[in-house]
C-alpha positions as CSV (number, residue, x, y, z in Angstrom):
1,X,0.0,0.0,0.0
2,X,2.9,2.4,0.8
3,X,4.4,1.8,-2.6
4,X,1.2,2.9,-4.4
5,X,1.1,6.1,-2.3
6,X,4.8,6.9,-3.1
7,X,4.2,6.3,-6.8
8,X,1.1,8.4,-6.9
9,X,2.8,11.2,-5.0
10,X,5.8,11.1,-7.2
11,X,3.6,11.2,-10.4
12,X,1.6,14.1,-9.0
13,X,4.8,15.9,-8.0
14,X,6.3,15.6,-11.5
15,X,3.0,16.7,-13.1
16,X,2.7,19.8,-10.9
17,X,6.4,20.6,-11.5
18,X,6.0,20.5,-15.3
19,X,2.8,22.5,-15.1
20,X,4.5,25.2,-13.1
21,X,7.4,25.3,-15.6
22,X,5.0,25.7,-18.5
23,X,3.0,28.4,-16.6
24,X,6.2,30.4,-15.8
25,X,7.3,30.1,-19.5
26,X,4.0,31.4,-20.7
27,X,3.9,34.3,-18.2
28,X,7.4,35.3,-19.2
29,X,6.7,34.9,-22.9
30,X,3.5,36.9,-22.8
31,X,5.4,40.0,-21.4
32,X,4.9,43.5,-22.8
33,X,5.9,43.3,-26.5
34,X,6.0,47.1,-26.8
35,X,9.1,47.2,-24.6
36,X,10.9,44.9,-27.0
37,X,10.0,47.1,-30.0
38,X,10.9,50.5,-28.6
39,X,14.4,51.8,-28.8
40,X,16.4,51.1,-25.7
41,X,17.1,54.0,-23.3
42,X,20.8,54.6,-22.9
43,X,21.9,55.1,-19.3
44,X,25.1,57.1,-18.8
45,X,28.0,55.4,-17.0
46,X,29.0,57.0,-13.8
47,X,32.6,56.9,-12.7
48,X,33.5,57.3,-9.1
49,X,36.4,59.7,-8.5
50,X,39.2,58.2,-6.3
51,X,39.6,60.2,-3.2
52,X,42.6,60.2,-0.9
53,X,41.9,58.3,2.2
54,X,42.7,60.0,5.5
55,X,42.7,58.3,8.8
56,X,41.4,59.9,11.9
57,X,44.0,58.3,14.1
58,X,46.5,60.1,16.2
59,X,50.1,59.2,15.6
60,X,51.6,58.2,18.9
61,X,55.3,58.1,19.4
62,X,56.6,55.5,21.8
63,X,59.5,56.7,23.9
64,X,62.3,54.2,23.8
65,X,63.9,53.4,27.2
């Protein structure tokens, strides 16, 4: 009896998995076609300027004995 339950569960699991994959494909494929046909917006590239790093640490001098 347990073997039948496992087989039915595995078959239903595979069926649901394939149904979800097909559903996701259809949802992605049915996306807005107007976005694909329009000219792409060009986004400028921003460059960060390298800054000099300064530390807020006091330089302590150790006195030698």
